[in-house]
py3Dmol code that shows the C-alpha trace and the ligand (Angstrom):
import py3Dmol

protein = """\
ATOM      1  CA  MET A   1     153.262  78.228  65.870  1.00  0.00           C
ATOM      2  CA  SER A   2     156.023  77.725  68.457  1.00  0.00           C
ATOM      3  CA  ALA A   3     159.294  79.637  68.364  1.00  0.00           C
ATOM      4  CA  SER A   4     161.274  76.516  67.482  1.00  0.00           C
ATOM      5  CA  THR A   5     159.007  75.784  64.506  1.00  0.00           C
ATOM      6  CA  LEU A   6     159.571  79.320  63.278  1.00  0.00           C
ATOM      7  CA  ASP A   7     163.331  78.948  63.685  1.00  0.00           C
ATOM      8  CA  ILE A   8     163.594  75.755  61.707  1.00  0.00           C
ATOM      9  CA  LYS A   9     161.443  77.211  58.928  1.00  0.00           C
ATOM     10  CA  ASN A  10     163.746  80.214  58.726  1.00  0.00           C
ATOM     11  CA  TYR A  11     166.782  77.963  58.813  1.00  0.00           C
ATOM     12  CA  MET A  12     165.450  75.835  55.966  1.00  0.00           C
ATOM     13  CA  GLU A  13     164.495  78.875  53.881  1.00  0.00           C
ATOM     14  CA  GLU A  14     167.865  80.535  54.351  1.00  0.00           C
ATOM     15  CA  ARG A  15     169.872  77.408  53.603  1.00  0.00           C
ATOM     16  CA  ARG A  16     167.704  76.556  50.611  1.00  0.00           C
ATOM     17  CA  ALA A  17     168.304  80.048  49.214  1.00  0.00           C
ATOM     18  CA  LEU A  18     172.066  79.551  49.596  1.00  0.00           C
ATOM     19  CA  ILE A  19     171.875  76.183  47.833  1.00  0.00           C
ATOM     20  CA  GLU A  20     169.687  77.533  45.001  1.00  0.00           C
ATOM     21  CA  SER A  21     172.105  80.341  44.271  1.00  0.00           C
ATOM     22  CA  ALA A  22     175.188  78.105  44.411  1.00  0.00           C
ATOM     23  CA  LEU A  23     173.856  75.285  42.206  1.00  0.00           C
ATOM     24  CA  PRO A  24     173.990  76.997  38.775  1.00  0.00           C
ATOM     25  CA  GLN A  25     177.606  78.012  39.432  1.00  0.00           C
ATOM     26  CA  ALA A  26     178.518  74.332  39.643  1.00  0.00           C
ATOM     27  CA  LEU A  27     177.806  74.005  35.903  1.00  0.00           C
ATOM     28  CA  GLN A  28     179.936  76.945  34.731  1.00  0.00           C
ATOM     29  CA  PRO A  29     181.552  77.506  32.293  1.00  0.00           C
ATOM     30  CA  VAL A  30     179.607  75.780  29.498  1.00  0.00           C
ATOM     31  CA  CYS A  31     181.734  73.485  27.334  1.00  0.00           C
ATOM     32  CA  ARG A  32     181.706  74.668  23.706  1.00  0.00           C
ATOM     33  CA  GLY A  33     179.787  72.259  21.449  1.00  0.00           C
ATOM     34  CA  ALA A  34     178.038  70.599  24.422  1.00  0.00           C
ATOM     35  CA  GLU A  35     175.412  73.318  24.977  1.00  0.00           C
ATOM     36  CA  GLN A  36     172.558  70.787  24.820  1.00  0.00           C
ATOM     37  CA  LEU A  37     174.183  68.641  27.535  1.00  0.00           C
ATOM     38  CA  PHE A  38     174.583  71.669  29.799  1.00  0.00           C
ATOM     39  CA  ALA A  39     170.997  72.754  29.113  1.00  0.00           C
ATOM     40  CA  ALA A  40     169.742  69.289  30.106  1.00  0.00           C
ATOM     41  CA  MET A  41     171.845  69.177  33.280  1.00  0.00           C
ATOM     42  CA  GLU A  42     170.639  72.635  34.283  1.00  0.00           C
ATOM     43  CA  TYR A  43     167.043  71.800  33.351  1.00  0.00           C
ATOM     44  CA  SER A  44     166.953  68.928  35.834  1.00  0.00           C
ATOM     45  CA  LEU A  45     169.180  70.433  38.509  1.00  0.00           C
ATOM     46  CA  MET A  46     167.255  73.703  38.672  1.00  0.00           C
ATOM     47  CA  ALA A  47     163.796  72.157  38.474  1.00  0.00           C
ATOM     48  CA  GLY A  48     163.029  73.000  42.097  1.00  0.00           C
ATOM     49  CA  GLY A  49     163.479  69.887  44.214  1.00  0.00           C
ATOM     50  CA  LYS A  50     163.197  70.090  47.991  1.00  0.00           C
ATOM     51  CA  ARG A  51     167.021  70.113  48.344  1.00  0.00           C
ATOM     52  CA  LEU A  52     166.652  67.715  51.235  1.00  0.00           C
ATOM     53  CA  ARG A  53     170.083  66.090  50.990  1.00  0.00           C
ATOM     54  CA  PRO A  54     172.134  69.316  50.842  1.00  0.00           C
ATOM     55  CA  LEU A  55     169.959  70.689  53.658  1.00  0.00           C
ATOM     56  CA  LEU A  56     170.686  67.642  55.790  1.00  0.00           C
ATOM     57  CA  PHE A  57     174.362  67.936  54.929  1.00  0.00           C
ATOM     58  CA  LEU A  58     174.517  71.578  56.040  1.00  0.00           C
ATOM     59  CA  ALA A  59     172.459  70.885  59.159  1.00  0.00           C
ATOM     60  CA  ALA A  60     174.797  68.043  60.213  1.00  0.00           C
ATOM     61  CA  LEU A  61     177.849  70.200  59.491  1.00  0.00           C
ATOM     62  CA  GLU A  62     176.539  73.122  61.527  1.00  0.00           C
ATOM     63  CA  SER A  63     175.270  70.898  64.333  1.00  0.00           C
ATOM     64  CA  ILE A  64     178.601  69.199  64.873  1.00  0.00           C
ATOM     65  CA  ALA A  65     180.525  72.458  64.394  1.00  0.00           C
ATOM     66  CA  ALA A  66     178.415  73.874  67.256  1.00  0.00           C
ATOM     67  CA  ARG A  67     180.138  77.097  68.272  1.00  0.00           C
ATOM     68  CA  ASP A  68     183.184  76.692  66.029  1.00  0.00           C
ATOM     69  CA  GLU A  69     182.872  79.933  64.079  1.00  0.00           C
ATOM     70  CA  SER A  70     185.515  78.936  61.564  1.00  0.00           C
ATOM     71  CA  ILE A  71     182.932  76.577  60.012  1.00  0.00           C
ATOM     72  CA  ARG A  72     180.463  78.601  57.933  1.00  0.00           C
ATOM     73  CA  ALA A  73     177.753  77.020  55.780  1.00  0.00           C
ATOM     74  CA  GLU A  74     178.681  79.316  52.855  1.00  0.00           C
ATOM     75  CA  ASP A  75     182.123  77.716  52.536  1.00  0.00           C
ATOM     76  CA  TYR A  76     180.647  74.227  52.296  1.00  0.00           C
ATOM     77  CA  LEU A  77     178.163  74.919  49.495  1.00  0.00           C
ATOM     78  CA  PRO A  78     180.307  73.158  46.858  1.00  0.00           C
ATOM     79  CA  PHE A  79     179.949  69.936  48.839  1.00  0.00           C
ATOM     80  CA  ALA A  80     176.217  70.498  49.302  1.00  0.00           C
ATOM     81  CA  CYS A  81     175.821  71.119  45.555  1.00  0.00           C
ATOM     82  CA  GLY A  82     177.788  67.984  44.685  1.00  0.00           C
ATOM     83  CA  ILE A  83     175.389  65.884  46.741  1.00  0.00           C
ATOM     84  CA  GLU A  84     172.373  67.459  45.023  1.00  0.00           C
ATOM     85  CA  MET A  85     173.999  66.831  41.620  1.00  0.00           C
ATOM     86  CA  ILE A  86     174.313  63.126  42.464  1.00  0.00           C
ATOM     87  CA  HIS A  87     170.699  63.000  43.619  1.00  0.00           C
ATOM     88  CA  THR A  88     169.536  64.739  40.412  1.00  0.00           C
ATOM     89  CA  TYR A  89     171.496  62.316  38.232  1.00  0.00           C
ATOM     90  CA  SER A  90     169.815  59.407  40.027  1.00  0.00           C
ATOM     91  CA  LEU A  91     166.380  60.873  39.326  1.00  0.00           C
ATOM     92  CA  ILE A  92     167.183  61.451  35.633  1.00  0.00           C
ATOM     93  CA  HIS A  93     168.353  57.869  35.203  1.00  0.00           C
ATOM     94  CA  ASP A  94     165.528  56.469  37.346  1.00  0.00           C
ATOM     95  CA  ASP A  95     162.964  58.108  35.013  1.00  0.00           C
ATOM     96  CA  LEU A  96     164.448  56.545  31.848  1.00  0.00           C
ATOM     97  CA  PRO A  97     162.387  53.997  29.885  1.00  0.00           C
ATOM     98  CA  ALA A  98     164.814  51.225  30.927  1.00  0.00           C
ATOM     99  CA  MET A  99     164.095  51.964  34.589  1.00  0.00           C
ATOM    100  CA  ASP A 100     160.872  53.462  36.003  1.00  0.00           C
ATOM    101  CA  ASP A 101     159.828  55.061  32.696  1.00  0.00           C
ATOM    102  CA  ASP A 102     158.289  58.189  34.240  1.00  0.00           C
ATOM    103  CA  ASP A 103     157.305  61.170  32.087  1.00  0.00           C
ATOM    104  CA  LEU A 104     157.044  63.708  34.892  1.00  0.00           C
ATOM    105  CA  ARG A 105     159.594  64.788  37.476  1.00  0.00           C
ATOM    106  CA  ARG A 106     159.671  67.788  39.803  1.00  0.00           C
ATOM    107  CA  GLY A 107     156.462  69.003  38.193  1.00  0.00           C
ATOM    108  CA  ARG A 108     157.705  69.052  34.622  1.00  0.00           C
ATOM    109  CA  PRO A 109     158.582  66.648  31.804  1.00  0.00           C
ATOM    110  CA  SER A 110     161.394  64.328  32.862  1.00  0.00           C
ATOM    111  CA  CYS A 111     164.783  64.964  31.274  1.00  0.00           C
ATOM    112  CA  HIS A 112     164.456  62.372  28.475  1.00  0.00           C
ATOM    113  CA  LYS A 113     161.036  63.807  27.565  1.00  0.00           C
ATOM    114  CA  ALA A 114     162.211  67.428  27.497  1.00  0.00           C
ATOM    115  CA  PHE A 115     165.367  66.486  25.576  1.00  0.00           C
ATOM    116  CA  ASP A 116     165.974  62.944  24.323  1.00  0.00           C
ATOM    117  CA  GLU A 117     167.114  59.669  25.834  1.00  0.00           C
ATOM    118  CA  ALA A 118     170.782  59.938  24.862  1.00  0.00           C
ATOM    119  CA  THR A 119     170.996  63.480  26.223  1.00  0.00           C
ATOM    120  CA  ALA A 120     169.303  62.419  29.474  1.00  0.00           C
ATOM    121  CA  ILE A 121     171.721  59.517  29.980  1.00  0.00           C
ATOM    122  CA  LEU A 122     174.668  61.825  29.345  1.00  0.00           C
ATOM    123  CA  ALA A 123     173.230  64.589  31.539  1.00  0.00           C
ATOM    124  CA  GLY A 124     173.103  62.041  34.386  1.00  0.00           C
ATOM    125  CA  ASP A 125     176.667  60.942  33.622  1.00  0.00           C
ATOM    126  CA  GLY A 126     177.810  64.569  33.506  1.00  0.00           C
ATOM    127  CA  LEU A 127     176.188  65.485  36.826  1.00  0.00           C
ATOM    128  CA  LEU A 128     177.563  62.412  38.577  1.00  0.00           C
ATOM    129  CA  THR A 129     181.112  62.805  37.338  1.00  0.00           C
ATOM    130  CA  HIS A 130     181.309  66.547  37.813  1.00  0.00           C
ATOM    131  CA  SER A 131     179.871  66.331  41.322  1.00  0.00           C
ATOM    132  CA  PHE A 132     183.208  64.976  42.525  1.00  0.00           C
ATOM    133  CA  ALA A 133     185.151  67.884  41.025  1.00  0.00           C
ATOM    134  CA  VAL A 134     182.701  70.252  42.701  1.00  0.00           C
ATOM    135  CA  MET A 135     182.906  68.528  46.111  1.00  0.00           C
ATOM    136  CA  LEU A 136     186.711  68.527  45.877  1.00  0.00           C
ATOM    137  CA  SER A 137     186.664  72.316  45.488  1.00  0.00           C
ATOM    138  CA  THR A 138     185.329  72.673  49.058  1.00  0.00           C
ATOM    139  CA  PRO A 139     187.890  74.671  51.054  1.00  0.00           C
ATOM    140  CA  ALA A 140     188.403  72.082  53.822  1.00  0.00           C
ATOM    141  CA  ALA A 141     191.399  70.210  55.189  1.00  0.00           C
ATOM    142  CA  ALA A 142     192.187  67.043  53.230  1.00  0.00           C
ATOM    143  CA  GLU A 143     191.952  64.849  56.354  1.00  0.00           C
ATOM    144  CA  ARG A 144     188.274  65.807  56.645  1.00  0.00           C
ATOM    145  CA  LEU A 145     187.390  66.274  52.975  1.00  0.00           C
ATOM    146  CA  LEU A 146     188.747  62.992  51.636  1.00  0.00           C
ATOM    147  CA  PRO A 147     186.897  60.623  54.026  1.00  0.00           C
ATOM    148  CA  ALA A 148     183.719  62.623  53.409  1.00  0.00           C
ATOM    149  CA  ILE A 149     184.072  62.262  49.631  1.00  0.00           C
ATOM    150  CA  ARG A 150     184.975  58.611  49.908  1.00  0.00           C
ATOM    151  CA  LEU A 151     181.815  58.009  51.938  1.00  0.00           C
ATOM    152  CA  VAL A 152     179.701  59.732  49.285  1.00  0.00           C
ATOM    153  CA  ALA A 153     181.355  57.650  46.532  1.00  0.00           C
ATOM    154  CA  GLU A 154     180.628  54.430  48.415  1.00  0.00           C
ATOM    155  CA  LYS A 155     177.069  55.236  49.470  1.00  0.00           C
ATOM    156  CA  ALA A 156     176.023  56.735  46.125  1.00  0.00           C
ATOM    157  CA  GLY A 157     177.672  53.909  44.238  1.00  0.00           C
ATOM    158  CA  ILE A 158     178.132  50.185  44.424  1.00  0.00           C
ATOM    159  CA  TYR A 159     177.852  50.041  48.228  1.00  0.00           C
ATOM    160  CA  GLY A 160     174.575  51.928  48.281  1.00  0.00           C
ATOM    161  CA  MET A 161     172.324  53.595  45.747  1.00  0.00           C
ATOM    162  CA  VAL A 162     173.469  51.918  42.536  1.00  0.00           C
ATOM    163  CA  SER A 163     173.280  48.423  44.015  1.00  0.00           C
ATOM    164  CA  GLY A 164     169.932  49.286  45.605  1.00  0.00           C
ATOM    165  CA  GLN A 165     168.609  50.309  42.211  1.00  0.00           C
ATOM    166  CA  VAL A 166     169.867  47.073  40.625  1.00  0.00           C
ATOM    167  CA  ILE A 167     168.209  44.947  43.315  1.00  0.00           C
ATOM    168  CA  ASP A 168     165.019  46.997  42.998  1.00  0.00           C
ATOM    169  CA  VAL A 169     164.851  46.583  39.211  1.00  0.00           C
ATOM    170  CA  ALA A 170     165.515  42.842  39.522  1.00  0.00           C
ATOM    171  CA  ALA A 171     162.764  42.499  42.132  1.00  0.00           C
ATOM    172  CA  GLU A 172     160.092  44.160  39.996  1.00  0.00           C
ATOM    173  CA  GLY A 173     156.949  42.071  39.769  1.00  0.00           C
ATOM    174  CA  GLN A 174     158.096  39.726  42.547  1.00  0.00           C
ATOM    175  CA  PRO A 175     156.555  39.734  46.001  1.00  0.00           C
ATOM    176  CA  LEU A 176     158.980  40.959  48.683  1.00  0.00           C
ATOM    177  CA  THR A 177     159.091  40.501  52.432  1.00  0.00           C
ATOM    178  CA  LEU A 178     159.262  43.546  54.697  1.00  0.00           C
ATOM    179  CA  GLN A 179     162.900  42.753  55.382  1.00  0.00           C
ATOM    180  CA  GLN A 180     163.764  42.594  51.673  1.00  0.00           C
ATOM    181  CA  LEU A 181     161.910  45.843  51.002  1.00  0.00           C
ATOM    182  CA  GLN A 182     163.750  47.570  53.824  1.00  0.00           C
ATOM    183  CA  TYR A 183     167.085  46.342  52.546  1.00  0.00           C
ATOM    184  CA  ILE A 184     166.398  47.663  49.035  1.00  0.00           C
ATOM    185  CA  HIS A 185     165.364  51.056  50.326  1.00  0.00           C
ATOM    186  CA  SER A 186     168.198  51.332  52.795  1.00  0.00           C
ATOM    187  CA  CYS A 187     170.522  51.040  49.782  1.00  0.00           C
ATOM    188  CA  LYS A 188     168.505  52.877  47.153  1.00  0.00           C
ATOM    189  CA  THR A 189     167.246  55.845  49.161  1.00  0.00           C
ATOM    190  CA  GLY A 190     168.797  55.646  52.628  1.00  0.00           C
ATOM    191  CA  ALA A 191     172.449  55.390  51.634  1.00  0.00           C
ATOM    192  CA  LEU A 192     172.685  58.810  49.958  1.00  0.00           C
ATOM    193  CA  LEU A 193     170.849  60.435  52.865  1.00  0.00           C
ATOM    194  CA  GLN A 194     173.355  58.800  55.218  1.00  0.00           C
ATOM    195  CA  ALA A 195     176.248  60.008  53.087  1.00  0.00           C
ATOM    196  CA  ALA A 196     174.904  63.576  53.156  1.00  0.00           C
ATOM    197  CA  VAL A 197     174.495  63.635  56.934  1.00  0.00           C
ATOM    198  CA  VAL A 198     177.684  61.813  57.891  1.00  0.00           C
ATOM    199  CA  ALA A 199     179.780  63.770  55.356  1.00  0.00           C
ATOM    200  CA  GLY A 200     178.568  66.945  57.075  1.00  0.00           C
ATOM    201  CA  GLY A 201     179.732  65.426  60.354  1.00  0.00           C
ATOM    202  CA  TRP A 202     183.137  64.414  58.943  1.00  0.00           C
ATOM    203  CA  LEU A 203     183.731  67.935  57.628  1.00  0.00           C
ATOM    204  CA  ALA A 204     182.936  69.465  61.020  1.00  0.00           C
ATOM    205  CA  GLY A 205     185.290  67.064  62.790  1.00  0.00           C
ATOM    206  CA  ALA A 206     182.767  64.565  64.224  1.00  0.00           C
ATOM    207  CA  ASP A 207     184.393  61.728  66.155  1.00  0.00           C
ATOM    208  CA  ALA A 208     183.441  58.061  65.608  1.00  0.00           C
ATOM    209  CA  VAL A 209     180.666  58.115  68.240  1.00  0.00           C
ATOM    210  CA  MET A 210     179.098  61.198  66.680  1.00  0.00           C
ATOM    211  CA  ARG A 211     179.361  59.721  63.180  1.00  0.00           C
ATOM    212  CA  ASP A 212     177.618  56.552  64.393  1.00  0.00           C
ATOM    213  CA  ALA A 213     174.791  58.639  65.827  1.00  0.00           C
ATOM    214  CA  LEU A 214     174.503  60.599  62.565  1.00  0.00           C
ATOM    215  CA  MET A 215     174.519  57.385  60.499  1.00  0.00           C
ATOM    216  CA  SER A 216     171.774  55.890  62.618  1.00  0.00           C
ATOM    217  CA  TYR A 217     169.695  59.107  62.498  1.00  0.00           C
ATOM    218  CA  ALA A 218     169.970  59.274  58.709  1.00  0.00           C
ATOM    219  CA  GLY A 219     169.148  55.566  58.325  1.00  0.00           C
ATOM    220  CA  SER A 220     165.911  55.978  60.262  1.00  0.00           C
ATOM    221  CA  PHE A 221     165.208  59.290  58.519  1.00  0.00           C
ATOM    222  CA  GLY A 222     165.587  57.483  55.176  1.00  0.00           C
ATOM    223  CA  LEU A 223     163.251  54.704  56.237  1.00  0.00           C
ATOM    224  CA  ALA A 224     160.560  57.151  57.363  1.00  0.00           C
ATOM    225  CA  PHE A 225     161.086  59.168  54.165  1.00  0.00           C
ATOM    226  CA  GLN A 226     160.590  56.093  51.998  1.00  0.00           C
ATOM    227  CA  ILE A 227     157.506  54.861  53.841  1.00  0.00           C
ATOM    228  CA  ILE A 228     155.955  58.334  53.538  1.00  0.00           C
ATOM    229  CA  ASP A 229     156.851  58.361  49.813  1.00  0.00           C
ATOM    230  CA  ASP A 230     154.944  55.072  49.426  1.00  0.00           C
ATOM    231  CA  ILE A 231     151.936  56.454  51.290  1.00  0.00           C
ATOM    232  CA  LEU A 232     151.937  59.675  49.254  1.00  0.00           C
ATOM    233  CA  ASP A 233     151.989  57.632  46.056  1.00  0.00           C
ATOM    234  CA  ILE A 234     148.490  56.570  47.059  1.00  0.00           C
ATOM    235  CA  VAL A 235     146.980  59.443  49.010  1.00  0.00           C
ATOM    236  CA  ALA A 236     148.489  62.543  47.323  1.00  0.00           C
ATOM    237  CA  ASP A 237     147.633  64.136  43.997  1.00  0.00           C
ATOM    238  CA  GLU A 238     149.935  64.556  41.001  1.00  0.00           C
ATOM    239  CA  GLN A 239     150.132  68.339  41.306  1.00  0.00           C
ATOM    240  CA  THR A 240     151.239  68.267  44.952  1.00  0.00           C
ATOM    241  CA  LEU A 241     153.742  65.499  44.315  1.00  0.00           C
ATOM    242  CA  GLY A 242     155.134  66.837  41.013  1.00  0.00           C
ATOM    243  CA  LYS A 243     155.247  63.310  39.618  1.00  0.00           C
ATOM    244  CA  PRO A 244     152.647  60.726  38.607  1.00  0.00           C
ATOM    245  CA  ILE A 245     150.801  59.054  41.475  1.00  0.00           C
ATOM    246  CA  GLY A 246     149.983  55.357  41.538  1.00  0.00           C
ATOM    247  CA  SER A 247     153.240  54.548  39.742  1.00  0.00           C
ATOM    248  CA  ASP A 248     154.167  51.889  42.334  1.00  0.00           C
ATOM    249  CA  ALA A 249     150.954  49.955  41.707  1.00  0.00           C
ATOM    250  CA  ALA A 250     151.312  50.446  37.924  1.00  0.00           C
ATOM    251  CA  ASN A 251     154.838  48.976  38.125  1.00  0.00           C
ATOM    252  CA  ASN A 252     153.613  46.094  40.271  1.00  0.00           C
ATOM    253  CA  LYS A 253     155.851  47.103  43.154  1.00  0.00           C
ATOM    254  CA  THR A 254     155.759  45.830  46.696  1.00  0.00           C
ATOM    255  CA  THR A 255     155.569  48.863  48.972  1.00  0.00           C
ATOM    256  CA  TYR A 256     155.151  49.510  52.690  1.00  0.00           C
ATOM    257  CA  VAL A 257     151.482  50.094  51.969  1.00  0.00           C
ATOM    258  CA  THR A 258     150.969  46.803  50.131  1.00  0.00           C
ATOM    259  CA  LEU A 259     152.711  44.967  52.995  1.00  0.00           C
ATOM    260  CA  LEU A 260     151.363  46.864  56.011  1.00  0.00           C
ATOM    261  CA  GLY A 261     148.220  48.615  54.805  1.00  0.00           C
ATOM    262  CA  LEU A 262     147.815  52.398  55.023  1.00  0.00           C
ATOM    263  CA  ASP A 263     147.439  52.525  58.804  1.00  0.00           C
ATOM    264  CA  GLY A 264     150.304  50.092  59.344  1.00  0.00           C
ATOM    265  CA  ALA A 265     152.525  52.134  57.012  1.00  0.00           C
ATOM    266  CA  ARG A 266     151.651  55.343  58.876  1.00  0.00           C
ATOM    267  CA  ALA A 267     152.552  53.667  62.185  1.00  0.00           C
ATOM    268  CA  ALA A 268     155.840  52.352  60.736  1.00  0.00           C
ATOM    269  CA  ALA A 269     156.745  55.828  59.454  1.00  0.00           C
ATOM    270  CA  ALA A 270     156.001  57.345  62.863  1.00  0.00           C
ATOM    271  CA  ALA A 271     158.156  54.679  64.539  1.00  0.00           C
ATOM    272  CA  ALA A 272     161.053  55.321  62.131  1.00  0.00           C
ATOM    273  CA  LEU A 273     160.785  59.060  62.793  1.00  0.00           C
ATOM    274  CA  ALA A 274     160.920  58.368  66.550  1.00  0.00           C
ATOM    275  CA  ASP A 275     164.009  56.178  65.982  1.00  0.00           C
ATOM    276  CA  ALA A 276     165.657  59.032  64.067  1.00  0.00           C
ATOM    277  CA  GLN A 277     165.043  61.379  66.993  1.00  0.00           C
ATOM    278  CA  ALA A 278     166.267  58.806  69.524  1.00  0.00           C
ATOM    279  CA  ALA A 279     169.511  58.316  67.585  1.00  0.00           C
ATOM    280  CA  LEU A 280     170.378  61.968  68.252  1.00  0.00           C
ATOM    281  CA  GLN A 281     170.243  61.672  72.010  1.00  0.00           C
ATOM    282  CA  SER A 282     173.959  61.028  72.457  1.00  0.00           C
ATOM    283  CA  LEU A 283     174.673  64.306  70.620  1.00  0.00           C
ATOM    284  CA  GLY A 284     172.933  66.356  73.312  1.00  0.00           C
ATOM    285  CA  THR A 285     172.207  69.932  72.211  1.00  0.00           C
ATOM    286  CA  ARG A 286     174.160  69.263  69.019  1.00  0.00           C
ATOM    287  CA  GLY A 287     171.248  67.041  67.929  1.00  0.00           C
ATOM    288  CA  GLU A 288     168.561  69.727  68.238  1.00  0.00           C
ATOM    289  CA  LEU A 289     168.768  71.147  64.730  1.00  0.00           C
ATOM    290  CA  LEU A 290     168.646  67.731  63.070  1.00  0.00           C
ATOM    291  CA  ALA A 291     165.740  66.718  65.295  1.00  0.00           C
ATOM    292  CA  ALA A 292     163.824  69.837  64.299  1.00  0.00           C
ATOM    293  CA  LEU A 293     164.638  69.207  60.642  1.00  0.00           C
ATOM    294  CA  ALA A 294     163.263  65.663  60.828  1.00  0.00           C
ATOM    295  CA  ASP A 295     160.081  66.993  62.387  1.00  0.00           C
ATOM    296  CA  ALA A 296     159.729  69.770  59.838  1.00  0.00           C
ATOM    297  CA  CYS A 297     160.390  67.519  56.837  1.00  0.00           C
ATOM    298  CA  LEU A 298     158.858  64.219  57.889  1.00  0.00           C
ATOM    299  CA  GLY A 299     156.509  64.971  60.776  1.00  0.00           C
ATOM    300  CA  ALA A 300     154.652  67.534  58.681  1.00  0.00           C
ATOM    301  CA  GLN A 301     154.411  65.182  55.695  1.00  0.00           C
ATOM    302  CA  LEU A 302     153.245  62.347  57.887  1.00  0.00           C
ATOM    303  CA  ALA A 303     150.498  64.528  59.303  1.00  0.00           C
ATOM    304  CA  ALA A 304     149.415  65.217  55.692  1.00  0.00           C
ATOM    305  CA  CYS A 305     149.205  61.468  54.964  1.00  0.00           C
ATOM    306  CA  ARG A 306     145.564  61.303  56.094  1.00  0.00           C
TER     307      ARG A 306
END
"""
ligand_1 = """\
29
GRG
C 169.530 55.472 38.812
C 171.482 54.647 40.199
C 170.117 55.136 40.126
C 169.444 55.249 41.249
C 168.099 55.788 41.369
C 166.946 57.504 44.230
C 166.634 56.564 43.145
C 167.673 55.611 42.789
C 165.478 56.584 42.505
C 164.377 57.507 42.818
C 163.118 56.744 42.807
C 162.240 57.194 43.861
C 161.089 58.036 43.433
C 162.489 56.861 45.125
C 161.650 57.294 46.241
C 162.319 58.189 47.178
C 162.993 59.296 46.483
C 164.454 59.190 46.346
C 162.300 60.343 46.053
C 162.884 61.526 45.390
O 163.571 62.313 46.320
P 163.009 63.737 46.800
O 161.596 63.582 47.248
O 163.003 64.514 45.414
O 163.958 64.317 47.767
P 163.246 66.073 45.110
O 162.712 66.245 43.716
O 162.502 66.899 46.117
O 164.717 66.295 45.174
"""
view = py3Dmol.view(width=600, height=400)
view.addModel(protein, "pdb")
view.setStyle({"model": 0}, {"cartoon": {"style": "trace"}})
view.addModel(ligand_1, "xyz")
view.setStyle({"model": 1}, {"stick": {}})
view.zoomTo()
view.show()
């Protein structure tokens, strides 16, 4: 294993540990009479996801901050946690019977199975709403914090994930072109990844050129991530994935694999990963951490897609 591989693994482990210890604090104190709601929020939030979005957020923050020692990852954990809370809410709602109707998530019963449907809906609502209070508690200057939060609100909401989900649900059972599929996923999955990365940039003082590079990196990262997710839905097993496999086919969904075949989907994922790396070029050495993260997260998964 090369030195740089070792470094990125250490980086990811250390940042993940920070995120894991900060997350439960975001749901304190418990509101009297709403113990079941808090239990459901904590159940889903602490179920052991990969913490990809907060990791990307911290990596972008630290990359742009470069040698500015006044920017320490520890101080930005509230923002990182808020992003993970939004992601977790989206998974809870996505699993509901009215949406994907999945019984398993992150290796255990989905929220509405472990609790009940009303509690799961409200746990999602609670995580989403409270995420903004948590992000606003980040000790950063308002001129950096507010645009970052606004970006998250737009990309997680009606100008990103929520609209992507609506279009996806409406398209169920209908054949889609590659272009339509890419549009849906750029909203549904890519937008929150973009928000995480570019918000990290905003908070570290990235200028417009840097933010463009980060946006483009995260867009391509999201595309590769989604194509790999489609491939894994076919080639992985339920235990590795922590959720049912074959759910795309069962839901009659057009995927990158149905449109391109397995080999074509692998090639498209590799091309998107290369685009993500290329987008970082204008950042020079500031792009190295994000490039290594893309390789560690996506390159490794892609290699496992055999
Ligand atoms: C309900 C508004 C609303 C939106 C839901 C993100 C989403 C939109 C649905 C998730 C459906 C899905 C399985 C999409 C594929 C890509 C994806 C987002 C996978 C889950 O993200 P990971 O792999 O999960 O980062 P962990 O559990 O590791 O955090």
